[in-house]
Structures are given as structure tokens and as C-alpha cells.
A tleap script that builds the chain and sets N, CA, C and O, in Angstrom:
source leaprc.protein.ff14SB
mol = sequence {
  NMET THR GLU ASP ASP LEU GLU ALA ALA LEU
  ILE ALA ALA LYS LEU LYS HIE VAL ILE ASP
  LEU LEU ARG MET ASP ILE LYS GLY LEU ARG
  ALA ASP MET ASN HIE ARG ASP GLU LEU TYR
  GLY PHE ARG VAL VAL GLU LEU GLU LYS ALA
  ARG GLU ASP HIE GLU ASP ARG ILE ARG GLU
  ALA THR LYS GLY VAL THR GLN PHE LYS VAL
  TRP SER GLY PHE SER THR GLY GLY GLY VAL
  MET GLY LEU LEU ALA LEU LEU LYS SER TRP
  LEU ALA CGLY
}
set mol.1.N position { 0.997 -0.969 -0.416 }
set mol.1.CA position { -0.139 -0.354 0.096 }
set mol.1.C position { 0.863 1.213 0.009 }
set mol.1.O position { 1.894 1.125 0.675 }
set mol.2.N position { 0.667 2.584 -0.720 }
set mol.2.CA position { 1.201 3.373 -0.668 }
set mol.2.C position { 0.590 4.385 0.367 }
set mol.2.O position { -0.421 4.311 1.064 }
set mol.3.N position { 1.690 5.495 0.206 }
set mol.3.CA position { 1.126 6.390 1.309 }
set mol.3.C position { -0.030 7.195 1.029 }
set mol.3.O position { -0.664 7.857 1.850 }
set mol.4.N position { -0.263 7.076 -0.275 }
set mol.4.CA position { -1.590 7.911 -0.288 }
set mol.4.C position { -2.929 6.613 -0.545 }
set mol.4.O position { -4.092 6.998 -0.664 }
set mol.5.N position { -2.618 5.235 -0.599 }
set mol.5.CA position { -3.861 4.699 0.312 }
set mol.5.C position { -3.850 4.477 1.393 }
set mol.5.O position { -4.915 4.342 1.996 }
set mol.6.N position { -2.769 4.371 1.958 }
set mol.6.CA position { -3.042 4.584 3.651 }
set mol.6.C position { -3.796 5.825 3.828 }
set mol.6.O position { -4.999 5.568 3.879 }
set mol.7.N position { -3.560 6.996 3.935 }
set mol.7.CA position { -3.864 8.288 3.828 }
set mol.7.C position { -5.415 7.976 3.259 }
set mol.7.O position { -6.289 8.426 4.001 }
set mol.8.N position { -5.772 7.454 2.366 }
set mol.8.CA position { -7.041 7.331 1.850 }
set mol.8.C position { -7.981 6.484 2.777 }
set mol.8.O position { -9.172 6.627 3.055 }
set mol.9.N position { -7.106 5.610 3.138 }
set mol.9.CA position { -8.085 4.375 4.109 }
set mol.9.C position { -8.153 4.930 5.683 }
set mol.9.O position { -8.778 4.273 6.516 }
set mol.10.N position { -7.382 6.353 6.101 }
set mol.10.CA position { -7.416 6.780 7.192 }
set mol.10.C position { -8.690 7.753 6.986 }
set mol.10.O position { -9.584 7.978 7.801 }
set mol.11.N position { -8.511 8.358 5.454 }
set mol.11.CA position { -9.731 9.404 5.748 }
set mol.11.C position { -11.567 8.571 5.873 }
set mol.11.O position { -12.573 8.967 6.462 }
set mol.12.N position { -11.364 7.566 5.191 }
set mol.12.CA position { -12.058 6.523 5.120 }
set mol.12.C position { -12.577 5.962 6.023 }
set mol.12.O position { -13.638 5.371 5.820 }
set mol.13.N position { -11.937 5.978 7.397 }
set mol.13.CA position { -12.599 5.163 8.425 }
set mol.13.C position { -12.369 6.680 9.386 }
set mol.13.O position { -12.711 6.622 10.567 }
set mol.14.N position { -12.022 7.476 9.064 }
set mol.14.CA position { -12.611 8.839 10.119 }
set mol.14.C position { -13.591 9.244 9.430 }
set mol.14.O position { -14.133 10.073 10.161 }
set mol.15.N position { -14.203 9.179 8.414 }
set mol.15.CA position { -15.774 9.819 7.583 }
set mol.15.C position { -16.794 8.324 8.339 }
set mol.15.O position { -17.761 8.583 9.055 }
set mol.16.N position { -16.447 7.046 8.082 }
set mol.16.CA position { -17.449 6.042 8.841 }
set mol.16.C position { -17.934 6.542 10.170 }
set mol.16.O position { -19.107 6.725 10.496 }
set mol.17.N position { -16.786 6.748 10.934 }
set mol.17.CA position { -16.682 7.123 12.264 }
set mol.17.C position { -17.587 8.312 12.543 }
set mol.17.O position { -18.259 8.174 13.566 }
set mol.18.N position { -17.683 8.926 12.182 }
set mol.18.CA position { -18.185 10.348 11.991 }
set mol.18.C position { -19.717 9.828 10.998 }
set mol.18.O position { -20.511 10.768 10.995 }
set mol.19.N position { -20.065 9.034 10.485 }
set mol.19.CA position { -21.389 8.910 9.966 }
set mol.19.C position { -22.000 7.844 10.954 }
set mol.19.O position { -23.200 7.581 10.885 }
set mol.20.N position { -20.969 7.073 12.104 }
set mol.20.CA position { -21.400 6.297 13.047 }
set mol.20.C position { -22.315 7.317 14.561 }
set mol.20.O position { -23.345 7.069 15.188 }
set mol.21.N position { -21.220 8.564 14.655 }
set mol.21.CA position { -21.659 9.244 15.413 }
set mol.21.C position { -22.557 10.255 15.512 }
set mol.21.O position { -22.851 10.981 16.461 }
set mol.22.N position { -23.081 10.180 14.022 }
set mol.22.CA position { -24.264 10.931 13.553 }
set mol.22.C position { -25.252 10.102 14.102 }
set mol.22.O position { -25.982 10.503 15.008 }
set mol.23.N position { -25.334 8.951 13.614 }
set mol.23.CA position { -26.886 8.218 13.414 }
set mol.23.C position { -26.824 7.955 14.864 }
set mol.23.O position { -27.948 7.867 15.359 }
set mol.24.N position { -25.766 7.788 15.763 }
set mol.24.CA position { -26.366 7.675 16.792 }
set mol.24.C position { -26.520 8.963 17.895 }
set mol.24.O position { -26.757 8.650 19.061 }
set mol.25.N position { -26.414 10.134 17.617 }
set mol.25.CA position { -26.860 11.785 17.553 }
set mol.25.C position { -28.396 11.528 17.036 }
set mol.25.O position { -29.329 11.638 17.832 }
set mol.26.N position { -28.600 11.198 15.737 }
set mol.26.CA position { -30.176 10.823 15.393 }
set mol.26.C position { -31.236 10.101 16.197 }
set mol.26.O position { -32.260 10.537 16.723 }
set mol.27.N position { -30.683 8.785 16.152 }
set mol.27.CA position { -31.225 7.581 16.828 }
set mol.27.C position { -31.268 8.451 18.632 }
set mol.27.O position { -32.163 8.036 19.369 }
set mol.28.N position { -30.638 9.198 19.019 }
set mol.28.CA position { -30.651 9.963 20.328 }
set mol.28.C position { -31.742 10.940 19.984 }
set mol.28.O position { -32.440 11.436 20.868 }
set mol.29.N position { -31.873 11.179 18.912 }
set mol.29.CA position { -32.972 12.934 18.961 }
set mol.29.C position { -34.425 12.390 18.890 }
set mol.29.O position { -35.509 12.832 19.271 }
set mol.30.N position { -33.872 10.835 18.016 }
set mol.30.CA position { -35.110 10.713 17.502 }
set mol.30.C position { -36.328 9.966 19.226 }
set mol.30.O position { -37.463 10.221 19.629 }
set mol.31.N position { -35.347 9.150 19.630 }
set mol.31.CA position { -36.091 8.558 21.043 }
set mol.31.C position { -36.489 9.567 21.735 }
set mol.31.O position { -37.556 9.474 22.341 }
set mol.32.N position { -35.559 11.001 21.811 }
set mol.32.CA position { -36.143 12.137 22.506 }
set mol.32.C position { -37.461 12.817 22.348 }
set mol.32.O position { -38.373 13.234 23.062 }
set mol.33.N position { -37.050 12.715 20.710 }
set mol.33.CA position { -38.695 13.066 20.229 }
set mol.33.C position { -39.711 12.300 20.669 }
set mol.33.O position { -40.711 12.929 21.014 }
set mol.34.N position { -39.761 10.859 20.780 }
set mol.34.CA position { -40.866 9.736 21.089 }
set mol.34.C position { -41.702 10.106 22.377 }
set mol.34.O position { -42.862 10.420 22.642 }
set mol.35.N position { -40.007 9.819 23.319 }
set mol.35.CA position { -40.356 10.665 24.846 }
set mol.35.C position { -41.416 11.975 24.924 }
set mol.35.O position { -42.492 12.087 25.511 }
set mol.36.N position { -40.693 12.872 24.122 }
set mol.36.CA position { -41.266 14.262 24.333 }
set mol.36.C position { -42.725 13.909 23.985 }
set mol.36.O position { -43.480 13.995 24.953 }
set mol.37.N position { -43.423 13.447 22.564 }
set mol.37.CA position { -44.600 13.251 21.952 }
set mol.37.C position { -45.250 12.559 23.448 }
set mol.37.O position { -46.101 13.128 24.130 }
set mol.38.N position { -44.575 11.073 23.804 }
set mol.38.CA position { -46.050 10.827 24.891 }
set mol.38.C position { -46.063 11.629 25.836 }
set mol.38.O position { -47.233 11.803 26.177 }
set mol.39.N position { -44.973 12.543 26.782 }
set mol.39.CA position { -45.416 13.163 27.426 }
set mol.39.C position { -46.549 14.435 27.342 }
set mol.39.O position { -47.464 14.861 28.047 }
set mol.40.N position { -45.729 14.872 25.650 }
set mol.40.CA position { -47.286 15.895 25.124 }
set mol.40.C position { -48.747 15.741 25.292 }
set mol.40.O position { -49.599 16.543 25.676 }
set mol.41.N position { -48.840 14.275 24.836 }
set mol.41.CA position { -50.002 13.330 24.614 }
set mol.41.C position { -50.343 12.717 25.977 }
set mol.41.O position { -51.233 11.878 25.841 }
set mol.42.N position { -49.995 12.833 27.053 }
set mol.42.CA position { -50.106 13.017 28.537 }
set mol.42.C position { -51.155 13.761 28.836 }
set mol.42.O position { -52.374 13.664 28.977 }
set mol.43.N position { -49.812 14.977 28.919 }
set mol.43.CA position { -50.357 16.564 29.244 }
set mol.43.C position { -51.492 17.094 28.566 }
set mol.43.O position { -52.188 18.020 28.981 }
set mol.44.N position { -51.657 16.431 27.448 }
set mol.44.CA position { -53.245 16.774 26.385 }
set mol.44.C position { -54.466 15.678 27.098 }
set mol.44.O position { -55.629 16.023 26.891 }
set mol.45.N position { -54.354 14.997 27.531 }
set mol.45.CA position { -54.637 14.005 27.728 }
set mol.45.C position { -55.787 14.864 29.340 }
set mol.45.O position { -56.875 15.438 29.397 }
set mol.46.N position { -54.638 14.446 30.428 }
set mol.46.CA position { -54.586 15.223 31.536 }
set mol.46.C position { -55.451 16.706 31.281 }
set mol.46.O position { -56.136 17.084 32.232 }
set mol.47.N position { -55.441 17.451 30.180 }
set mol.47.CA position { -55.899 19.063 30.683 }
set mol.47.C position { -57.131 18.630 30.107 }
set mol.47.O position { -58.168 19.059 30.612 }
set mol.48.N position { -57.192 17.821 29.095 }
set mol.48.CA position { -58.978 17.657 28.467 }
set mol.48.C position { -59.596 16.472 29.878 }
set mol.48.O position { -60.772 16.113 29.939 }
set mol.49.N position { -59.051 16.249 30.389 }
set mol.49.CA position { -59.944 15.891 31.966 }
set mol.49.C position { -60.098 16.759 32.283 }
set mol.49.O position { -61.211 17.194 31.989 }
set mol.50.N position { -59.105 17.784 33.172 }
set mol.50.CA position { -59.055 18.817 33.919 }
set mol.50.C position { -60.347 20.364 33.764 }
set mol.50.O position { -60.941 21.118 34.536 }
set mol.51.N position { -60.196 20.084 31.847 }
set mol.51.CA position { -61.368 21.056 31.504 }
set mol.51.C position { -62.756 20.522 31.426 }
set mol.51.O position { -63.760 21.144 31.773 }
set mol.52.N position { -62.708 18.637 30.667 }
set mol.52.CA position { -63.885 18.561 31.545 }
set mol.52.C position { -64.779 18.709 33.185 }
set mol.52.O position { -65.940 18.910 33.541 }
set mol.53.N position { -63.568 18.495 33.788 }
set mol.53.CA position { -64.093 18.699 35.104 }
set mol.53.C position { -64.554 19.856 35.719 }
set mol.53.O position { -65.544 19.869 36.450 }
set mol.54.N position { -63.796 20.945 35.420 }
set mol.54.CA position { -63.846 22.381 34.828 }
set mol.54.C position { -65.587 22.704 34.670 }
set mol.54.O position { -66.502 23.185 35.339 }
set mol.55.N position { -65.399 22.213 33.586 }
set mol.55.CA position { -67.071 22.235 32.790 }
set mol.55.C position { -67.836 21.523 33.975 }
set mol.55.O position { -68.176 22.445 34.717 }
set mol.56.N position { -68.121 20.738 34.326 }
set mol.56.CA position { -68.822 19.873 35.403 }
set mol.56.C position { -69.202 20.697 36.685 }
set mol.56.O position { -70.290 21.127 37.066 }
set mol.57.N position { -68.220 20.756 37.103 }
set mol.57.CA position { -67.976 22.045 37.867 }
set mol.57.C position { -68.918 23.503 37.918 }
set mol.57.O position { -69.533 23.994 38.864 }
set mol.58.N position { -68.806 23.844 36.892 }
set mol.58.CA position { -69.460 25.290 36.403 }
set mol.58.C position { -70.948 24.961 36.480 }
set mol.58.O position { -71.839 25.550 37.092 }
set mol.59.N position { -71.008 23.609 35.518 }
set mol.59.CA position { -72.865 23.263 35.623 }
set mol.59.C position { -73.423 22.995 36.721 }
set mol.59.O position { -74.651 23.057 36.784 }
set mol.60.N position { -72.616 22.613 37.906 }
set mol.60.CA position { -73.533 21.950 38.793 }
set mol.60.C position { -73.445 23.333 39.296 }
set mol.60.O position { -74.566 23.721 39.626 }
set mol.61.N position { -72.411 24.336 39.501 }
set mol.61.CA position { -72.700 25.447 40.450 }
set mol.61.C position { -73.861 26.543 39.474 }
set mol.61.O position { -74.554 27.316 40.137 }
set mol.62.N position { -73.973 26.548 38.313 }
set mol.62.CA position { -75.169 26.969 37.715 }
set mol.62.C position { -76.327 26.381 37.926 }
set mol.62.O position { -77.254 27.168 37.732 }
set mol.63.N position { -76.756 25.039 38.330 }
set mol.63.CA position { -77.631 24.473 38.607 }
set mol.63.C position { -78.140 24.533 39.949 }
set mol.63.O position { -79.311 24.204 40.138 }
set mol.64.N position { -77.472 24.882 40.839 }
set mol.64.CA position { -77.101 25.267 42.265 }
set mol.64.C position { -78.076 26.323 41.674 }
set mol.64.O position { -79.251 26.184 41.334 }
set mol.65.N position { -77.170 27.550 41.641 }
set mol.65.CA position { -78.138 28.749 41.233 }
set mol.65.C position { -78.889 29.136 41.252 }
set mol.65.O position { -79.407 29.890 42.076 }
set mol.66.N position { -79.449 28.437 39.629 }
set mol.66.CA position { -80.486 28.230 39.353 }
set mol.66.C position { -82.120 27.755 40.131 }
set mol.66.O position { -83.265 28.194 40.027 }
set mol.67.N position { -81.349 26.422 41.073 }
set mol.67.CA position { -82.453 26.098 42.039 }
set mol.67.C position { -82.597 27.336 43.138 }
set mol.67.O position { -83.711 27.635 43.568 }
set mol.68.N position { -81.541 27.954 43.515 }
set mol.68.CA position { -81.691 28.514 44.622 }
set mol.68.C position { -82.655 29.898 44.326 }
set mol.68.O position { -83.574 30.132 45.111 }
set mol.69.N position { -82.407 30.809 43.155 }
set mol.69.CA position { -82.940 31.681 42.711 }
set mol.69.C position { -84.763 31.013 42.522 }
set mol.69.O position { -85.735 31.552 43.053 }
set mol.70.N position { -84.834 29.404 41.398 }
set mol.70.CA position { -86.403 29.335 41.792 }
set mol.70.C position { -86.504 29.642 43.182 }
set mol.70.O position { -86.784 30.806 43.466 }
set mol.71.N position { -86.296 28.669 44.269 }
set mol.71.CA position { -86.866 28.649 45.592 }
set mol.71.C position { -87.034 30.035 45.906 }
set mol.71.O position { -87.981 30.584 46.469 }
set mol.72.N position { -85.758 30.611 45.369 }
set mol.72.CA position { -86.458 32.424 46.493 }
set mol.72.C position { -87.189 32.826 45.903 }
set mol.72.O position { -87.909 33.647 46.472 }
set mol.73.N position { -87.453 32.561 44.573 }
set mol.73.CA position { -88.938 33.403 43.721 }
set mol.73.C position { -90.002 33.093 44.496 }
set mol.73.O position { -90.688 34.009 44.950 }
set mol.74.N position { -90.397 31.365 44.850 }
set mol.74.CA position { -90.998 30.624 45.009 }
set mol.74.C position { -91.988 30.998 46.382 }
set mol.74.O position { -93.193 31.005 46.637 }
set mol.75.N position { -90.418 31.368 47.248 }
set mol.75.CA position { -90.640 31.990 48.622 }
set mol.75.C position { -91.264 33.253 49.026 }
set mol.75.O position { -92.069 33.665 49.861 }
set mol.76.N position { -90.337 33.806 47.798 }
set mol.76.CA position { -90.796 35.827 48.021 }
set mol.76.C position { -91.999 35.734 47.148 }
set mol.76.O position { -92.918 36.352 47.685 }
set mol.77.N position { -92.332 35.239 46.087 }
set mol.77.CA position { -93.939 35.602 45.494 }
set mol.77.C position { -94.845 34.522 46.238 }
set mol.77.O position { -96.024 34.668 45.914 }
set mol.78.N position { -94.628 33.413 47.199 }
set mol.78.CA position { -95.344 33.339 48.002 }
set mol.78.C position { -95.697 33.717 49.224 }
set mol.78.O position { -96.723 33.463 49.855 }
set mol.79.N position { -94.563 34.478 49.566 }
set mol.79.CA position { -95.225 35.633 50.833 }
set mol.79.C position { -96.336 36.939 50.167 }
set mol.79.O position { -97.329 37.403 50.728 }
set mol.80.N position { -95.749 37.321 48.755 }
set mol.80.CA position { -96.303 38.282 47.833 }
set mol.80.C position { -98.175 37.805 48.197 }
set mol.80.O position { -99.070 38.466 48.724 }
set mol.81.N position { -98.167 36.710 47.760 }
set mol.81.CA position { -99.460 36.061 47.225 }
set mol.81.C position { -100.064 36.089 48.723 }
set mol.81.O position { -101.099 36.747 48.824 }
set mol.82.N position { -99.592 35.490 49.886 }
set mol.82.CA position { -100.266 35.392 51.042 }
set mol.82.C position { -100.633 36.717 51.683 }
set mol.82.O position { -101.376 36.817 52.659 }
set mol.83.N position { -100.124 37.598 51.133 }
set mol.83.CA position { -100.053 39.564 51.757 }
set mol.83.C position { -101.473 39.719 51.033 }
set mol.83.O position { -102.482 40.122 51.611 }
set mol.84.N position { -101.424 39.424 49.978 }
set mol.84.CA position { -102.573 39.946 48.907 }
set mol.84.C position { -103.591 39.020 49.571 }
set mol.84.O position { -104.500 39.523 50.231 }
set mol.85.N position { -103.495 37.787 49.444 }
set mol.85.CA position { -105.071 37.323 50.415 }
set mol.85.C position { -105.687 37.595 51.153 }
set mol.85.O position { -106.895 37.803 51.043 }
set mol.86.N position { -104.613 37.720 52.737 }
set mol.86.CA position { -104.843 38.359 53.688 }
set mol.86.C position { -105.730 39.732 53.575 }
set mol.86.O position { -106.865 39.823 54.042 }
set mol.87.N position { -105.019 40.834 52.859 }
set mol.87.CA position { -105.727 41.425 52.401 }
set mol.87.C position { -106.860 41.746 51.950 }
set mol.87.O position { -107.563 42.705 52.265 }
set mol.88.N position { -107.080 40.758 51.041 }
set mol.88.CA position { -108.524 40.552 50.136 }
set mol.88.C position { -109.420 40.090 51.493 }
set mol.88.O position { -110.499 40.545 51.873 }
set mol.89.N position { -108.932 39.463 51.843 }
set mol.89.CA position { -109.754 38.931 53.190 }
set mol.89.C position { -110.296 40.066 54.474 }
set mol.89.O position { -111.434 40.219 54.919 }
set mol.90.N position { -109.315 40.599 54.761 }
set mol.90.CA position { -109.304 41.649 55.053 }
set mol.90.C position { -110.601 42.964 54.736 }
set mol.90.O position { -111.418 43.535 55.459 }
set mol.91.N position { -110.343 43.017 53.669 }
set mol.91.CA position { -111.432 43.899 52.727 }
set mol.91.C position { -112.794 43.188 52.624 }
set mol.91.O position { -113.919 43.597 52.913 }
set mol.92.N position { -112.502 42.367 52.279 }
set mol.92.CA position { -114.210 41.447 51.999 }
set mol.92.C position { -114.539 41.519 53.603 }
set mol.92.O position { -115.648 42.050 53.654 }
set mol.93.N position { -114.190 41.292 54.669 }
set mol.93.CA position { -115.053 40.781 55.213 }
set mol.93.C position { -115.311 42.131 56.517 }
set mol.93.O position { -116.189 42.004 57.371 }
savepdb mol mol.pdb
quit
């Protein structure tokens, strides 16, 4: 082997080593990407659960407020109706 052949073989070996290093880096980056995708998927699922829970709580709170307003209206309206009935019986009698 001549000196040029040895130099070419050395350069080829170095290039092969660099290519192997780049492949390992790419493999590591892909693994990191897959891991992040899994984490982001998990986070999205958790955020959707939290949103649904929030919506349920808001719905329940709205339902409670509506029921309170209805019963409050009935009690207030019932008092007014009772007062009118008392006034009517007093005026009639």
C-alpha cells in the first residue's frame, strides 16, 4: 500500500466514524422526540380531563344557583301572594 492509499483508508475510517456518531446522535434525538411526544400526549389528556371537570363544576354551580333562584322566587312570590290573600280577606270581611 502506498502512502496515498493509507491516507485514503485513514480518511475513510474517520468518515465512517463520523457517520456512526451522527447516526447515534440522530437515534438519540428520535428517542427524545418520541419521549416528548408521549409526554405531550399525556399532558393533553390530563388537560382535557381538567377541562371536563371544570365544565362539570361550572354546570353544577349554575344548576345550584338556578335552583336557589327558583326557590327564592317561590318563597318571595308565596309571601306576596299570602299578603294579597290576607289583604283581600280583610277588605272583604
